[in-house]
CHARMM internal coordinates of N, CA and C (Angstrom, degrees):
IC EDIT
DIST 1 N 1 CA 1.4604
DIST 1 CA 1 C 1.5176
ANGL 1 N 1 CA 1 C 108.92
DIST 1 C 2 N 1.2874
ANGL 1 CA 1 C 2 N 116.48
DIHE 1 N 1 CA 1 C 2 N 131.02
DIST 2 N 2 CA 1.4600
ANGL 1 C 2 N 2 CA 121.37
DIHE 1 CA 1 C 2 N 2 CA -179.47
DIST 2 CA 2 C 1.5206
ANGL 2 N 2 CA 2 C 110.36
DIHE 1 C 2 N 2 CA 2 C -70.01
DIST 2 C 3 N 1.3038
ANGL 2 CA 2 C 3 N 115.47
DIHE 2 N 2 CA 2 C 3 N 146.54
DIST 3 N 3 CA 1.4622
ANGL 2 C 3 N 3 CA 121.69
DIHE 2 CA 2 C 3 N 3 CA 179.20
DIST 3 CA 3 C 1.5268
ANGL 3 N 3 CA 3 C 108.14
DIHE 2 C 3 N 3 CA 3 C -107.16
DIST 3 C 4 N 1.3411
ANGL 3 CA 3 C 4 N 116.14
DIHE 3 N 3 CA 3 C 4 N 123.58
DIST 4 N 4 CA 1.4576
ANGL 3 C 4 N 4 CA 121.30
DIHE 3 CA 3 C 4 N 4 CA -177.94
DIST 4 CA 4 C 1.5206
ANGL 4 N 4 CA 4 C 110.93
DIHE 3 C 4 N 4 CA 4 C -116.78
DIST 4 C 5 N 1.3224
ANGL 4 CA 4 C 5 N 115.01
DIHE 4 N 4 CA 4 C 5 N 154.58
DIST 5 N 5 CA 1.4534
ANGL 4 C 5 N 5 CA 121.08
DIHE 4 CA 4 C 5 N 5 CA 174.67
DIST 5 CA 5 C 1.5179
ANGL 5 N 5 CA 5 C 109.12
DIHE 4 C 5 N 5 CA 5 C -70.02
DIST 5 C 6 N 1.3175
ANGL 5 CA 5 C 6 N 115.64
DIHE 5 N 5 CA 5 C 6 N 146.31
DIST 6 N 6 CA 1.4593
ANGL 5 C 6 N 6 CA 120.08
DIHE 5 CA 5 C 6 N 6 CA 175.98
DIST 6 CA 6 C 1.5212
ANGL 6 N 6 CA 6 C 108.67
DIHE 5 C 6 N 6 CA 6 C -79.31
DIST 6 C 7 N 1.3276
ANGL 6 CA 6 C 7 N 116.17
DIHE 6 N 6 CA 6 C 7 N 127.53
DIST 7 N 7 CA 1.4611
ANGL 6 C 7 N 7 CA 121.78
DIHE 6 CA 6 C 7 N 7 CA 178.26
DIST 7 CA 7 C 1.5206
ANGL 7 N 7 CA 7 C 107.65
DIHE 6 C 7 N 7 CA 7 C -104.95
DIST 7 C 8 N 1.3263
ANGL 7 CA 7 C 8 N 116.41
DIHE 7 N 7 CA 7 C 8 N 112.39
DIST 8 N 8 CA 1.4587
ANGL 7 C 8 N 8 CA 121.77
DIHE 7 CA 7 C 8 N 8 CA -179.71
DIST 8 CA 8 C 1.5161
ANGL 8 N 8 CA 8 C 108.73
DIHE 7 C 8 N 8 CA 8 C -88.61
DIST 8 C 9 N 1.3470
ANGL 8 CA 8 C 9 N 117.13
DIHE 8 N 8 CA 8 C 9 N 109.37
DIST 9 N 9 CA 1.4590
ANGL 8 C 9 N 9 CA 120.75
DIHE 8 CA 8 C 9 N 9 CA -177.69
DIST 9 CA 9 C 1.5231
ANGL 9 N 9 CA 9 C 112.72
DIHE 8 C 9 N 9 CA 9 C -85.02
DIST 9 C 10 N 1.3087
ANGL 9 CA 9 C 10 N 117.39
DIHE 9 N 9 CA 9 C 10 N -3.23
DIST 10 N 10 CA 1.4655
ANGL 9 C 10 N 10 CA 119.69
DIHE 9 CA 9 C 10 N 10 CA 175.07
DIST 10 CA 10 C 1.5308
ANGL 10 N 10 CA 10 C 108.54
DIHE 9 C 10 N 10 CA 10 C -133.22
DIST 10 C 11 N 1.3330
ANGL 10 CA 10 C 11 N 116.67
DIHE 10 N 10 CA 10 C 11 N 73.32
DIST 11 N 11 CA 1.4623
ANGL 10 C 11 N 11 CA 120.26
DIHE 10 CA 10 C 11 N 11 CA -177.13
DIST 11 CA 11 C 1.5210
ANGL 11 N 11 CA 11 C 112.11
DIHE 10 C 11 N 11 CA 11 C -63.42
DIST 11 C 12 N 1.3060
ANGL 11 CA 11 C 12 N 115.07
DIHE 11 N 11 CA 11 C 12 N 150.07
DIST 12 N 12 CA 1.4592
ANGL 11 C 12 N 12 CA 121.11
DIHE 11 CA 11 C 12 N 12 CA -176.53
DIST 12 CA 12 C 1.5269
ANGL 12 N 12 CA 12 C 113.12
DIHE 11 C 12 N 12 CA 12 C -87.10
DIST 12 C 13 N 1.3210
ANGL 12 CA 12 C 13 N 117.63
DIHE 12 N 12 CA 12 C 13 N -20.11
DIST 13 N 13 CA 1.4597
ANGL 12 C 13 N 13 CA 120.19
DIHE 12 CA 12 C 13 N 13 CA -174.46
DIST 13 CA 13 C 1.5272
ANGL 13 N 13 CA 13 C 113.33
DIHE 12 C 13 N 13 CA 13 C -100.64
DIST 13 C 14 N 1.3243
ANGL 13 CA 13 C 14 N 117.25
DIHE 13 N 13 CA 13 C 14 N -5.76
DIST 14 N 14 CA 1.4565
ANGL 13 C 14 N 14 CA 120.97
DIHE 13 CA 13 C 14 N 14 CA 177.18
DIST 14 CA 14 C 1.5217
ANGL 14 N 14 CA 14 C 108.90
DIHE 13 C 14 N 14 CA 14 C -114.32
DIST 14 C 15 N 1.2927
ANGL 14 CA 14 C 15 N 115.78
DIHE 14 N 14 CA 14 C 15 N 150.90
DIST 15 N 15 CA 1.4618
ANGL 14 C 15 N 15 CA 119.70
DIHE 14 CA 14 C 15 N 15 CA -179.26
DIST 15 CA 15 C 1.5277
ANGL 15 N 15 CA 15 C 111.94
DIHE 14 C 15 N 15 CA 15 C -84.67
DIST 15 C 16 N 1.3276
ANGL 15 CA 15 C 16 N 117.69
DIHE 15 N 15 CA 15 C 16 N 12.11
DIST 16 N 16 CA 1.4611
ANGL 15 C 16 N 16 CA 122.08
DIHE 15 CA 15 C 16 N 16 CA -177.69
DIST 16 CA 16 C 1.5213
ANGL 16 N 16 CA 16 C 109.06
DIHE 15 C 16 N 16 CA 16 C -105.86
DIST 16 C 17 N 1.3254
ANGL 16 CA 16 C 17 N 115.53
DIHE 16 N 16 CA 16 C 17 N 125.43
DIST 17 N 17 CA 1.4569
ANGL 16 C 17 N 17 CA 121.62
DIHE 16 CA 16 C 17 N 17 CA 175.84
DIST 17 CA 17 C 1.5241
ANGL 17 N 17 CA 17 C 106.93
DIHE 16 C 17 N 17 CA 17 C -112.68
DIST 17 C 18 N 1.3289
ANGL 17 CA 17 C 18 N 117.38
DIHE 17 N 17 CA 17 C 18 N 116.35
DIST 18 N 18 CA 1.4541
ANGL 17 C 18 N 18 CA 121.50
DIHE 17 CA 17 C 18 N 18 CA -174.62
DIST 18 CA 18 C 1.5222
ANGL 18 N 18 CA 18 C 112.10
DIHE 17 C 18 N 18 CA 18 C -60.08
DIST 18 C 19 N 1.3103
ANGL 18 CA 18 C 19 N 117.84
DIHE 18 N 18 CA 18 C 19 N -39.49
DIST 19 N 19 CA 1.4585
ANGL 18 C 19 N 19 CA 120.24
DIHE 18 CA 18 C 19 N 19 CA -179.00
DIST 19 CA 19 C 1.5311
ANGL 19 N 19 CA 19 C 112.28
DIHE 18 C 19 N 19 CA 19 C -64.41
DIST 19 C 20 N 1.3212
ANGL 19 CA 19 C 20 N 117.64
DIHE 19 N 19 CA 19 C 20 N -29.83
DIST 20 N 20 CA 1.4660
ANGL 19 C 20 N 20 CA 120.89
DIHE 19 CA 19 C 20 N 20 CA 176.92
DIST 20 CA 20 C 1.5279
ANGL 20 N 20 CA 20 C 111.40
DIHE 19 C 20 N 20 CA 20 C -78.12
DIST 20 C 21 N 1.3186
ANGL 20 CA 20 C 21 N 117.14
DIHE 20 N 20 CA 20 C 21 N -25.88
DIST 21 N 21 CA 1.4576
ANGL 20 C 21 N 21 CA 121.16
DIHE 20 CA 20 C 21 N 21 CA -179.04
DIST 21 CA 21 C 1.5251
ANGL 21 N 21 CA 21 C 111.84
DIHE 20 C 21 N 21 CA 21 C -78.16
DIST 21 C 22 N 1.3331
ANGL 21 CA 21 C 22 N 117.47
DIHE 21 N 21 CA 21 C 22 N -27.31
DIST 22 N 22 CA 1.4603
ANGL 21 C 22 N 22 CA 121.63
DIHE 21 CA 21 C 22 N 22 CA -179.47
DIST 22 CA 22 C 1.5245
ANGL 22 N 22 CA 22 C 109.38
DIHE 21 C 22 N 22 CA 22 C -87.23
DIST 22 C 23 N 1.2986
ANGL 22 CA 22 C 23 N 115.95
DIHE 22 N 22 CA 22 C 23 N 89.68
DIST 23 N 23 CA 1.4617
ANGL 22 C 23 N 23 CA 121.50
DIHE 22 CA 22 C 23 N 23 CA -176.47
DIST 23 CA 23 C 1.5273
ANGL 23 N 23 CA 23 C 110.26
DIHE 22 C 23 N 23 CA 23 C -77.55
DIST 23 C 24 N 1.3407
ANGL 23 CA 23 C 24 N 117.37
DIHE 23 N 23 CA 23 C 24 N 135.55
DIST 24 N 24 CA 1.4655
ANGL 23 C 24 N 24 CA 120.17
DIHE 23 CA 23 C 24 N 24 CA 177.63
DIST 24 CA 24 C 1.5282
ANGL 24 N 24 CA 24 C 110.99
DIHE 23 C 24 N 24 CA 24 C -57.77
DIST 24 C 25 N 1.3244
ANGL 24 CA 24 C 25 N 115.49
DIHE 24 N 24 CA 24 C 25 N 139.91
DIST 25 N 25 CA 1.4494
ANGL 24 C 25 N 25 CA 121.16
DIHE 24 CA 24 C 25 N 25 CA -179.38
DIST 25 CA 25 C 1.5149
ANGL 25 N 25 CA 25 C 114.17
DIHE 24 C 25 N 25 CA 25 C 94.26
DIST 25 C 26 N 1.3324
ANGL 25 CA 25 C 26 N 117.79
DIHE 25 N 25 CA 25 C 26 N -5.24
DIST 26 N 26 CA 1.4581
ANGL 25 C 26 N 26 CA 120.62
DIHE 25 CA 25 C 26 N 26 CA 179.00
DIST 26 CA 26 C 1.5210
ANGL 26 N 26 CA 26 C 109.68
DIHE 25 C 26 N 26 CA 26 C -97.91
DIST 26 C 27 N 1.3271
ANGL 26 CA 26 C 27 N 115.66
DIHE 26 N 26 CA 26 C 27 N 162.58
DIST 27 N 27 CA 1.4585
ANGL 26 C 27 N 27 CA 120.67
DIHE 26 CA 26 C 27 N 27 CA 178.24
DIST 27 CA 27 C 1.5245
ANGL 27 N 27 CA 27 C 111.00
DIHE 26 C 27 N 27 CA 27 C -62.14
DIST 27 C 28 N 1.3206
ANGL 27 CA 27 C 28 N 116.66
DIHE 27 N 27 CA 27 C 28 N -39.62
DIST 28 N 28 CA 1.4656
ANGL 27 C 28 N 28 CA 120.81
DIHE 27 CA 27 C 28 N 28 CA -178.38
DIST 28 CA 28 C 1.5259
ANGL 28 N 28 CA 28 C 110.96
DIHE 27 C 28 N 28 CA 28 C -62.04
DIST 28 C 29 N 1.3192
ANGL 28 CA 28 C 29 N 116.61
DIHE 28 N 28 CA 28 C 29 N -41.81
DIST 29 N 29 CA 1.4652
ANGL 28 C 29 N 29 CA 120.77
DIHE 28 CA 28 C 29 N 29 CA 179.23
DIST 29 CA 29 C 1.5253
ANGL 29 N 29 CA 29 C 110.19
DIHE 28 C 29 N 29 CA 29 C -65.55
DIST 29 C 30 N 1.3335
ANGL 29 CA 29 C 30 N 116.85
DIHE 29 N 29 CA 29 C 30 N -44.08
DIST 30 N 30 CA 1.4605
ANGL 29 C 30 N 30 CA 121.11
DIHE 29 CA 29 C 30 N 30 CA 179.65
DIST 30 CA 30 C 1.5272
ANGL 30 N 30 CA 30 C 111.17
DIHE 29 C 30 N 30 CA 30 C -63.21
DIST 30 C 31 N 1.3224
ANGL 30 CA 30 C 31 N 117.29
DIHE 30 N 30 CA 30 C 31 N -42.78
DIST 31 N 31 CA 1.4618
ANGL 30 C 31 N 31 CA 121.36
DIHE 30 CA 30 C 31 N 31 CA 178.98
DIST 31 CA 31 C 1.5223
ANGL 31 N 31 CA 31 C 111.00
DIHE 30 C 31 N 31 CA 31 C -63.54
DIST 31 C 32 N 1.3179
ANGL 31 CA 31 C 32 N 116.82
DIHE 31 N 31 CA 31 C 32 N -44.50
DIST 32 N 32 CA 1.4610
ANGL 31 C 32 N 32 CA 121.75
DIHE 31 CA 31 C 32 N 32 CA 179.00
DIST 32 CA 32 C 1.5324
ANGL 32 N 32 CA 32 C 110.84
DIHE 31 C 32 N 32 CA 32 C -61.58
DIST 32 C 33 N 1.3143
ANGL 32 CA 32 C 33 N 116.49
DIHE 32 N 32 CA 32 C 33 N -45.97
DIST 33 N 33 CA 1.4668
ANGL 32 C 33 N 33 CA 120.73
DIHE 32 CA 32 C 33 N 33 CA -178.98
DIST 33 CA 33 C 1.5305
ANGL 33 N 33 CA 33 C 111.03
DIHE 32 C 33 N 33 CA 33 C -67.57
DIST 33 C 34 N 1.3150
ANGL 33 CA 33 C 34 N 117.42
DIHE 33 N 33 CA 33 C 34 N -41.75
DIST 34 N 34 CA 1.4601
ANGL 33 C 34 N 34 CA 120.90
DIHE 33 CA 33 C 34 N 34 CA -179.19
DIST 34 CA 34 C 1.5196
ANGL 34 N 34 CA 34 C 111.75
DIHE 33 C 34 N 34 CA 34 C -62.92
DIST 34 C 35 N 1.3245
ANGL 34 CA 34 C 35 N 117.08
DIHE 34 N 34 CA 34 C 35 N -45.05
DIST 35 N 35 CA 1.4556
ANGL 34 C 35 N 35 CA 119.35
DIHE 34 CA 34 C 35 N 35 CA -178.30
DIST 35 CA 35 C 1.5231
ANGL 35 N 35 CA 35 C 112.52
DIHE 34 C 35 N 35 CA 35 C -74.03
DIST 35 C 36 N 1.3233
ANGL 35 CA 35 C 36 N 117.56
DIHE 35 N 35 CA 35 C 36 N -27.07
DIST 36 N 36 CA 1.4664
ANGL 35 C 36 N 36 CA 119.85
DIHE 35 CA 35 C 36 N 36 CA 178.46
DIST 36 CA 36 C 1.5210
ANGL 36 N 36 CA 36 C 112.46
DIHE 35 C 36 N 36 CA 36 C -81.91
DIST 36 C 37 N 1.3361
ANGL 36 CA 36 C 37 N 117.74
DIHE 36 N 36 CA 36 C 37 N -35.48
DIST 37 N 37 CA 1.4594
ANGL 36 C 37 N 37 CA 120.15
DIHE 36 CA 36 C 37 N 37 CA -171.21
DIST 37 CA 37 C 1.5221
ANGL 37 N 37 CA 37 C 114.79
DIHE 36 C 37 N 37 CA 37 C -121.83
DIST 37 C 38 N 1.3275
ANGL 37 CA 37 C 38 N 118.78
DIHE 37 N 37 CA 37 C 38 N -22.28
DIST 38 N 38 CA 1.4500
ANGL 37 C 38 N 38 CA 120.38
DIHE 37 CA 37 C 38 N 38 CA -170.58
DIST 38 CA 38 C 1.5188
ANGL 38 N 38 CA 38 C 116.20
DIHE 37 C 38 N 38 CA 38 C -98.11
DIST 38 C 39 N 1.3039
ANGL 38 CA 38 C 39 N 117.78
DIHE 38 N 38 CA 38 C 39 N -29.64
DIST 39 N 39 CA 1.4558
ANGL 38 C 39 N 39 CA 121.12
DIHE 38 CA 38 C 39 N 39 CA -175.94
DIST 39 CA 39 C 1.5219
ANGL 39 N 39 CA 39 C 111.32
DIHE 38 C 39 N 39 CA 39 C -108.55
DIST 39 C 40 N 1.3177
ANGL 39 CA 39 C 40 N 115.04
DIHE 39 N 39 CA 39 C 40 N 143.69
DIST 40 N 40 CA 1.4647
ANGL 39 C 40 N 40 CA 120.92
DIHE 39 CA 39 C 40 N 40 CA 176.22
DIST 40 CA 40 C 1.5257
ANGL 40 N 40 CA 40 C 108.16
DIHE 39 C 40 N 40 CA 40 C -93.10
DIST 40 C 41 N 1.3124
ANGL 40 CA 40 C 41 N 116.82
DIHE 40 N 40 CA 40 C 41 N 104.45
DIST 41 N 41 CA 1.4623
ANGL 40 C 41 N 41 CA 121.94
DIHE 40 CA 40 C 41 N 41 CA -177.84
DIST 41 CA 41 C 1.5247
ANGL 41 N 41 CA 41 C 111.97
DIHE 40 C 41 N 41 CA 41 C -106.57
DIST 41 C 42 N 1.3300
ANGL 41 CA 41 C 42 N 117.20
DIHE 41 N 41 CA 41 C 42 N 22.08
DIST 42 N 42 CA 1.4654
ANGL 41 C 42 N 42 CA 120.20
DIHE 41 CA 41 C 42 N 42 CA -179.05
DIST 42 CA 42 C 1.5163
ANGL 42 N 42 CA 42 C 112.08
DIHE 41 C 42 N 42 CA 42 C -69.28
DIST 42 C 43 N 1.3217
ANGL 42 CA 42 C 43 N 118.13
DIHE 42 N 42 CA 42 C 43 N -15.11
DIST 43 N 43 CA 1.4564
ANGL 42 C 43 N 43 CA 120.94
DIHE 42 CA 42 C 43 N 43 CA 176.59
DIST 43 CA 43 C 1.5179
ANGL 43 N 43 CA 43 C 112.74
DIHE 42 C 43 N 43 CA 43 C -61.97
DIST 43 C 44 N 1.3248
ANGL 43 CA 43 C 44 N 116.58
DIHE 43 N 43 CA 43 C 44 N -25.93
DIST 44 N 44 CA 1.4639
ANGL 43 C 44 N 44 CA 120.07
DIHE 43 CA 43 C 44 N 44 CA 177.55
DIST 44 CA 44 C 1.5293
ANGL 44 N 44 CA 44 C 111.60
DIHE 43 C 44 N 44 CA 44 C -69.16
DIST 44 C 45 N 1.3316
ANGL 44 CA 44 C 45 N 117.24
DIHE 44 N 44 CA 44 C 45 N -28.79
DIST 45 N 45 CA 1.4608
ANGL 44 C 45 N 45 CA 120.66
DIHE 44 CA 44 C 45 N 45 CA -177.71
DIST 45 CA 45 C 1.5198
ANGL 45 N 45 CA 45 C 112.59
DIHE 44 C 45 N 45 CA 45 C -61.42
DIST 45 C 46 N 1.3174
ANGL 45 CA 45 C 46 N 117.59
DIHE 45 N 45 CA 45 C 46 N -32.52
DIST 46 N 46 CA 1.4585
ANGL 45 C 46 N 46 CA 121.09
DIHE 45 CA 45 C 46 N 46 CA -178.74
DIST 46 CA 46 C 1.5267
ANGL 46 N 46 CA 46 C 111.79
DIHE 45 C 46 N 46 CA 46 C -67.59
DIST 46 C 47 N 1.3110
ANGL 46 CA 46 C 47 N 117.78
DIHE 46 N 46 CA 46 C 47 N -22.75
DIST 47 N 47 CA 1.4642
ANGL 46 C 47 N 47 CA 121.50
DIHE 46 CA 46 C 47 N 47 CA -178.56
DIST 47 CA 47 C 1.5280
ANGL 47 N 47 CA 47 C 113.07
DIHE 46 C 47 N 47 CA 47 C -78.88
DIST 47 C 48 N 1.3340
ANGL 47 CA 47 C 48 N 117.11
DIHE 47 N 47 CA 47 C 48 N -16.39
DIST 48 N 48 CA 1.4561
ANGL 47 C 48 N 48 CA 120.80
DIHE 47 CA 47 C 48 N 48 CA -178.25
DIST 48 CA 48 C 1.5234
ANGL 48 N 48 CA 48 C 110.00
DIHE 47 C 48 N 48 CA 48 C -96.99
DIST 48 C 49 N 1.3142
ANGL 48 CA 48 C 49 N 116.32
DIHE 48 N 48 CA 48 C 49 N 136.13
DIST 49 N 49 CA 1.4648
ANGL 48 C 49 N 49 CA 120.30
DIHE 48 CA 48 C 49 N 49 CA 176.74
DIST 49 CA 49 C 1.5229
ANGL 49 N 49 CA 49 C 109.32
DIHE 48 C 49 N 49 CA 49 C -127.27
DIST 49 C 50 N 1.3046
ANGL 49 CA 49 C 50 N 115.86
DIHE 49 N 49 CA 49 C 50 N 51.06
DIST 50 N 50 CA 1.4592
ANGL 49 C 50 N 50 CA 120.67
DIHE 49 CA 49 C 50 N 50 CA -179.61
DIST 50 CA 50 C 1.5257
ANGL 50 N 50 CA 50 C 111.03
DIHE 49 C 50 N 50 CA 50 C -111.86
DIST 50 C 51 N 1.3326
ANGL 50 CA 50 C 51 N 116.57
DIHE 50 N 50 CA 50 C 51 N 31.98
DIST 51 N 51 CA 1.4673
ANGL 50 C 51 N 51 CA 120.80
DIHE 50 CA 50 C 51 N 51 CA -178.84
DIST 51 CA 51 C 1.5214
ANGL 51 N 51 CA 51 C 111.37
DIHE 50 C 51 N 51 CA 51 C -59.22
DIST 51 C 52 N 1.3088
ANGL 51 CA 51 C 52 N 115.45
DIHE 51 N 51 CA 51 C 52 N -52.88
DIST 52 N 52 CA 1.4630
ANGL 51 C 52 N 52 CA 120.15
DIHE 51 CA 51 C 52 N 52 CA -173.23
DIST 52 CA 52 C 1.5180
ANGL 52 N 52 CA 52 C 112.63
DIHE 51 C 52 N 52 CA 52 C -108.36
DIST 52 C 53 N 1.3167
ANGL 52 CA 52 C 53 N 116.93
DIHE 52 N 52 CA 52 C 53 N -30.33
DIST 53 N 53 CA 1.4621
ANGL 52 C 53 N 53 CA 119.92
DIHE 52 CA 52 C 53 N 53 CA -179.04
DIST 53 CA 53 C 1.5220
ANGL 53 N 53 CA 53 C 108.91
DIHE 52 C 53 N 53 CA 53 C -127.60
DIST 53 C 54 N 1.2827
ANGL 53 CA 53 C 54 N 115.23
DIHE 53 N 53 CA 53 C 54 N 161.00
DIST 54 N 54 CA 1.4591
ANGL 53 C 54 N 54 CA 120.16
DIHE 53 CA 53 C 54 N 54 CA 178.71
DIST 54 CA 54 C 1.5083
ANGL 54 N 54 CA 54 C 112.17
DIHE 53 C 54 N 54 CA 54 C 92.75
DIST 54 C 55 N 1.2962
ANGL 54 CA 54 C 55 N 114.57
DIHE 54 N 54 CA 54 C 55 N 163.26
DIST 55 N 55 CA 1.4563
ANGL 54 C 55 N 55 CA 120.93
DIHE 54 CA 54 C 55 N 55 CA -178.72
DIST 55 CA 55 C 1.5227
ANGL 55 N 55 CA 55 C 110.67
DIHE 54 C 55 N 55 CA 55 C -78.09
DIST 55 C 56 N 1.3139
ANGL 55 CA 55 C 56 N 115.62
DIHE 55 N 55 CA 55 C 56 N 155.33
DIST 56 N 56 CA 1.4664
ANGL 55 C 56 N 56 CA 120.34
DIHE 55 CA 55 C 56 N 56 CA 176.28
DIST 56 CA 56 C 1.5266
ANGL 56 N 56 CA 56 C 109.08
DIHE 55 C 56 N 56 CA 56 C -68.18
DIST 56 C 57 N 1.3106
ANGL 56 CA 56 C 57 N 115.78
DIHE 56 N 56 CA 56 C 57 N 142.73
DIST 57 N 57 CA 1.4658
ANGL 56 C 57 N 57 CA 121.45
DIHE 56 CA 56 C 57 N 57 CA -178.12
DIST 57 CA 57 C 1.5209
ANGL 57 N 57 CA 57 C 110.34
DIHE 56 C 57 N 57 CA 57 C -99.35
DIST 57 C 58 N 1.3230
ANGL 57 CA 57 C 58 N 115.62
DIHE 57 N 57 CA 57 C 58 N 160.71
DIST 58 N 58 CA 1.4593
ANGL 57 C 58 N 58 CA 119.44
DIHE 57 CA 57 C 58 N 58 CA 172.68
DIST 58 CA 58 C 1.5250
ANGL 58 N 58 CA 58 C 108.33
DIHE 57 C 58 N 58 CA 58 C -72.00
DIST 58 C 59 N 1.3230
ANGL 58 CA 58 C 59 N 118.05
DIHE 58 N 58 CA 58 C 59 N 141.68
DIST 59 N 59 CA 1.4681
ANGL 58 C 59 N 59 CA 120.09
DIHE 58 CA 58 C 59 N 59 CA -179.81
DIST 59 CA 59 C 1.5344
ANGL 59 N 59 CA 59 C 111.22
DIHE 58 C 59 N 59 CA 59 C -62.65
DIST 59 C 60 N 1.3266
ANGL 59 CA 59 C 60 N 117.45
DIHE 59 N 59 CA 59 C 60 N 134.54
DIST 60 N 60 CA 1.4666
ANGL 59 C 60 N 60 CA 119.94
DIHE 59 CA 59 C 60 N 60 CA -179.78
DIST 60 CA 60 C 1.5260
ANGL 60 N 60 CA 60 C 113.03
DIHE 59 C 60 N 60 CA 60 C -59.25
DIST 60 C 61 N 1.3292
ANGL 60 CA 60 C 61 N 118.10
DIHE 60 N 60 CA 60 C 61 N -31.38
DIST 61 N 61 CA 1.4590
ANGL 60 C 61 N 61 CA 119.36
DIHE 60 CA 60 C 61 N 61 CA 179.68
DIST 61 CA 61 C 1.5300
ANGL 61 N 61 CA 61 C 110.81
DIHE 60 C 61 N 61 CA 61 C -65.01
DIST 61 C 62 N 1.3226
ANGL 61 CA 61 C 62 N 117.54
DIHE 61 N 61 CA 61 C 62 N -39.46
DIST 62 N 62 CA 1.4611
ANGL 61 C 62 N 62 CA 120.63
DIHE 61 CA 61 C 62 N 62 CA -179.98
DIST 62 CA 62 C 1.5327
ANGL 62 N 62 CA 62 C 110.06
DIHE 61 C 62 N 62 CA 62 C -67.80
DIST 62 C 63 N 1.3222
ANGL 62 CA 62 C 63 N 117.23
DIHE 62 N 62 CA 62 C 63 N -41.71
DIST 63 N 63 CA 1.4575
ANGL 62 C 63 N 63 CA 120.19
DIHE 62 CA 62 C 63 N 63 CA 178.97
DIST 63 CA 63 C 1.5291
ANGL 63 N 63 CA 63 C 110.90
DIHE 62 C 63 N 63 CA 63 C -66.41
DIST 63 C 64 N 1.3314
ANGL 63 CA 63 C 64 N 117.14
DIHE 63 N 63 CA 63 C 64 N -38.54
DIST 64 N 64 CA 1.4557
ANGL 63 C 64 N 64 CA 120.81
DIHE 63 CA 63 C 64 N 64 CA 178.41
DIST 64 CA 64 C 1.5244
ANGL 64 N 64 CA 64 C 111.34
DIHE 63 C 64 N 64 CA 64 C -66.35
DIST 64 C 65 N 1.3299
ANGL 64 CA 64 C 65 N 117.05
DIHE 64 N 64 CA 64 C 65 N -35.76
DIST 65 N 65 CA 1.4611
ANGL 64 C 65 N 65 CA 120.87
DIHE 64 CA 64 C 65 N 65 CA 176.27
DIST 65 CA 65 C 1.5255
ANGL 65 N 65 CA 65 C 110.30
DIHE 64 C 65 N 65 CA 65 C -61.97
DIST 65 C 66 N 1.3142
ANGL 65 CA 65 C 66 N 116.43
DIHE 65 N 65 CA 65 C 66 N -43.93
DIST 66 N 66 CA 1.4687
ANGL 65 C 66 N 66 CA 120.65
DIHE 65 CA 65 C 66 N 66 CA -179.24
DIST 66 CA 66 C 1.5235
ANGL 66 N 66 CA 66 C 110.19
DIHE 65 C 66 N 66 CA 66 C -64.68
DIST 66 C 67 N 1.3285
ANGL 66 CA 66 C 67 N 117.05
DIHE 66 N 66 CA 66 C 67 N -44.72
DIST 67 N 67 CA 1.4670
ANGL 66 C 67 N 67 CA 120.74
DIHE 66 CA 66 C 67 N 67 CA -178.01
DIST 67 CA 67 C 1.5273
ANGL 67 N 67 CA 67 C 110.88
DIHE 66 C 67 N 67 CA 67 C -64.95
DIST 67 C 68 N 1.3270
ANGL 67 CA 67 C 68 N 117.69
DIHE 67 N 67 CA 67 C 68 N -47.29
DIST 68 N 68 CA 1.4635
ANGL 67 C 68 N 68 CA 120.45
DIHE 67 CA 67 C 68 N 68 CA -178.13
DIST 68 CA 68 C 1.5260
ANGL 68 N 68 CA 68 C 111.85
DIHE 67 C 68 N 68 CA 68 C -67.30
DIST 68 C 69 N 1.3244
ANGL 68 CA 68 C 69 N 117.44
DIHE 68 N 68 CA 68 C 69 N -37.72
DIST 69 N 69 CA 1.4655
ANGL 68 C 69 N 69 CA 119.27
DIHE 68 CA 68 C 69 N 69 CA 177.80
DIST 69 CA 69 C 1.5199
ANGL 69 N 69 CA 69 C 110.42
DIHE 68 C 69 N 69 CA 69 C -66.96
DIST 69 C 70 N 1.3299
ANGL 69 CA 69 C 70 N 117.65
DIHE 69 N 69 CA 69 C 70 N -43.90
DIST 70 N 70 CA 1.4699
ANGL 69 C 70 N 70 CA 120.73
DIHE 69 CA 69 C 70 N 70 CA 178.46
DIST 70 CA 70 C 1.5218
ANGL 70 N 70 CA 70 C 110.37
DIHE 69 C 70 N 70 CA 70 C -61.47
DIST 70 C 71 N 1.3304
ANGL 70 CA 70 C 71 N 116.76
DIHE 70 N 70 CA 70 C 71 N -40.29
DIST 71 N 71 CA 1.4681
ANGL 70 C 71 N 71 CA 120.46
DIHE 70 CA 70 C 71 N 71 CA 178.44
DIST 71 CA 71 C 1.5261
ANGL 71 N 71 CA 71 C 110.26
DIHE 70 C 71 N 71 CA 71 C -63.72
DIST 71 C 72 N 1.3148
ANGL 71 CA 71 C 72 N 117.69
DIHE 71 N 71 CA 71 C 72 N -39.30
DIST 72 N 72 CA 1.4698
ANGL 71 C 72 N 72 CA 120.81
DIHE 71 CA 71 C 72 N 72 CA -179.86
DIST 72 CA 72 C 1.5189
ANGL 72 N 72 CA 72 C 112.16
DIHE 71 C 72 N 72 CA 72 C -67.71
DIST 72 C 73 N 1.3234
ANGL 72 CA 72 C 73 N 116.83
DIHE 72 N 72 CA 72 C 73 N -23.98
DIST 73 N 73 CA 1.4672
ANGL 72 C 73 N 73 CA 121.92
DIHE 72 CA 72 C 73 N 73 CA 179.95
DIST 73 CA 73 C 1.5279
ANGL 73 N 73 CA 73 C 112.34
DIHE 72 C 73 N 73 CA 73 C -97.32
DIST 73 C 74 N 1.3348
ANGL 73 CA 73 C 74 N 116.85
DIHE 73 N 73 CA 73 C 74 N 9.34
DIST 74 N 74 CA 1.4757
ANGL 73 C 74 N 74 CA 122.91
DIHE 73 CA 73 C 74 N 74 CA -178.76
DIST 74 CA 74 C 1.5236
ANGL 74 N 74 CA 74 C 112.61
DIHE 73 C 74 N 74 CA 74 C 59.78
DIST 74 C 75 N 1.3180
ANGL 74 CA 74 C 75 N 115.84
DIHE 74 N 74 CA 74 C 75 N 36.66
DIST 75 N 75 CA 1.4671
ANGL 74 C 75 N 75 CA 120.58
DIHE 74 CA 74 C 75 N 75 CA 177.17
DIST 75 CA 75 C 1.5125
ANGL 75 N 75 CA 75 C 108.58
DIHE 74 C 75 N 75 CA 75 C -94.63
END
COOR INIT
IC SEED 1 N 1 CA 1 C
IC BUILD
């Protein structure tokens, strides 16, 4: 089983809450919901071999969200 870093979407030291920023009906909300609940991305887990050794990796779903959002914004 791949080991991933924990991504805290509601940090305690910043005044930004990600869940409040993703307003229903926006592309960002739809992308977040689709990648969290709609797509099966477990195929990425087989590519990681950091179960016992190595550093924890960033979750592929979070990286895919960043890439797809940047692509949608022409970045």
